[in-house]
N, C-alpha and C positions, 0 to 999 in steps of 0.2 A: 513395639518400637520398630522392629524390623519390617513389619507389615506397612507401617507409615512410610518408611524409606522406599520400599518397593512401589507403593502407591504414588509417591512423588515422582519417582523415576518414570513410571508408566504415564503419568500426566505430562511430564516434561517431554517425553517421546511423542505423545499424542499431539501436543501443541507444536512441536517441531515439524511433525508431519502435516499438520494443519497449515503452518506457515509455508511449507514447501508447495502445497496445493495452491495457495494464493499466489506465491511467487511464479508458479508455472503459468498462471493466467497472464501475469505481467510480462512474461517472456514470449508471448505469442508473436510469431513473425509478422503478422499483419500490422501491428503497431509500428513497427520499424520500416517495413516495406511499403505499406499503403498510407500510413499517416505521417511518415517522415520523422518519427521520434528518433533522436540520435541513437544509433546502435553503438553506444559507448558505455563505459562504466557509469558515467553520470546519467545518461538516458535510462539505462536499465535500473539504476538505483532509484531514480524518480518514479519509474513505473511500478516498482515493487512498493515503494512508500505509498503511492496513490492507492493501490489495491489493498494494502494492509489497512490504510486509513478507512477505506470504505467498510471493511469488516468491523473495525474498531468502532466506527460511527454507529453501526447497527447494534453493537453490543452495549453502547452507552445508555445508561439509565435503565438497564434491565435487571438490576439487582446485584448483590455482592458476588455471586458466582460468575456472572457475565463480566463484571468489572475485573475480577481476578483473571478470567480467561483473556480479556483484552490486554491486561498488563503482561501476562505471560507471552502473549503473541508479540507484543512490542519487544519484550526481552529476547524472544527467539529471533526476531528480525535483526536486532542489534548484535546478537551473538553470531549470526550468519555473516553480517557485514564485517565483524571483527575477524572471523576466520578467513574471510576473503582477503582482507588486508594483509594478514600474516602470510597467506599463500602467495601474495604478490611480492613478498619480500620486505614489507615494511617491518622495521626492527621493533622489538618489544617496547622500547622507550617511546617510539613514535605512535604506536597503536592507540594507547590511552588518550593521547591528545587528539588524534583524528576521530576517535569514537565520540569524544565529548563534543567536538565540532559537528559531527554527523547528527548526534542526538539533538543538539540545539536546532540544526537545520530541519530535522524531521518535525520537531515540535512546532516550528514556525510554519511549515507546510500544512501540518494538521490543522492549525488554527485558521490559516487562510482558506483552506479547502472547506472547512466546516462553516465558516462565515459565508462563503460563496454559495454553498449548497443550501444554507438556511435562507438566503435571499430568494424572493419570489422567482419562480420560473417565469422567464420573460426577458425583455431587453436588459434590465439592470442586473438581474441574477446571472444571466448568461454572460454578460460582459465581465462581471466579477470573476466568474469561473474561468472564462477564457484568459483573462489577465493572469490569474493564478497558474494556469497550465502553461501559458507562454513563458512566465518567469521561472518556472520550475522544470517541467517536463521538457520544454523546448529551450531551456536556459542557455544551452551551449550552441544552439542553431543560429545561423546568421539571420535568416529571414524565414518566417513561417507564414504560408498562405493562410488568410483568414478562414478559408473553407476547412482546412485541417483542424484549426482550433475549434471551429463550430462543431465539427464531427466528433472530436474527442470530448468536448464538453457535453454533447448530447449522449455519448456513450457513458460518461461518468454519471450523469443524472439518471439514465436508464438503469445502470447497475445499482445505484443507491436505492432506487425504487424497488428493484428486484430483490435486493437484500432485505428490505423492509417486509416483503411478502414471504420470505423464507422463515419457517418456524425457528424460533429461538433454540428449541431443543436440538434441531439438526445442526445448527452452528456450534452449539455447546458440545456436540458429539464429533466435531471436526469435519462436518460436511458443509461444503459451500458450493453453490452453483452460480457461475457467471455465464452471461450470454456470450455469443461469439463477438470478437472484436470487429469493428467496422472493416469491411473489405475481406474478411475471412469467410469461408463458406464453401 
């Protein structure tokens, strides 16, 4: 029994570290500096959700262990957002309500991104992905140049394809490789 408890703690720590690796990609300065993603709580939230979604998408349909890892990754993200709210001074009574709202928003984003990536690469698929990115990642920006949307959409497609090429075993071990963000280098 004690061994199982330690195993769960090790796995929780490994998934939390995996989440932090993914979140670090979402925080790359090039997204904010070069692509004009709002450098705000909302902008950073949406970039983290986007990158976690990409990894969860790769894990989808890969068996029970991958489904469990995806669920734990989602929970680690929610836990991180909850801790961030508490650090910002949101009272205990308001945290639960905000987390529920965030979780619904995340679920909606995941569904829209998944549909957009499933659409054929080309005008229709790119348009759907650009609309999803405009509504979410750039949701608080007043006007987004179409070129920035196109570049971010191309990045998302590139990373989704790159994750498909990564061995499932490496992702299950908490290793993920993202390419450089557009403009970084």
